[in-house]
C-alpha angles and dihedrals in degrees: 000000000000100000123079122211089226094056093043091052091048093050096040118046090187094061109112115225118204112234100212123101101243122187122218123235133177129036094287102074091168126045144150137195150129113301126249116175140209128188116207114227119169093319148024100245092110089053092050091049094053097042089054091057124084107276097201091194093306124140119235111215114195125197104206100162090122091059094065113199097344121114114256095184137034145161097295094053090042090054090049091047091050093047093048094052104253113162093215149320130240117197123192092205136027136318132196136211093055097168094052094046091047087063094051130091095244135098118231129177118193141156093244145300136282129170101229116086127225120256116286115227129036124105113243124181130286130207097002124133112266129195128209137129092032096297139081122240107209121190109255096027121118119255126196122191135179139144089292095056149273127300136182118215125222117265114285094017130114130182091261093053093058115087103223100166096082092048090051091047091049092050091049090048092052095047091049089056 
């Protein structure tokens, strides 16, 4: 990925930066795509249903606040996500099977790892706006993630439509004095 979240934020004041300290897993530490969302509610069925769909370079954003410290995502789901063409997965919660996921061609951002899985069953919600980390993740919006964090771009913008060169030059000029 050629665009950095830092440069995009410097060049676009309207870019929303998530305020949570996400950790990167998988071989793709940077990824971008159109947002699809899932809200965990007493079971992971909604996640299973989405992961089994064609990802077409989309990013699945999962709100797992209700799950507490139980893993919402593991190696089996990561393998399905990679095979189905998802660009990445963002989990507002925990994952498991870190070693196996780190060997896969998928990008995953999560708040940490725990061994106990979330409850199987339940329906949850799909493709609804979800809010965490001080920003709203709206289905259809553009998400960019790298080792510095996660941002959501304003409607209608993509990484390539934001002119970062001037922001980079201004930072360099400021630092040089």
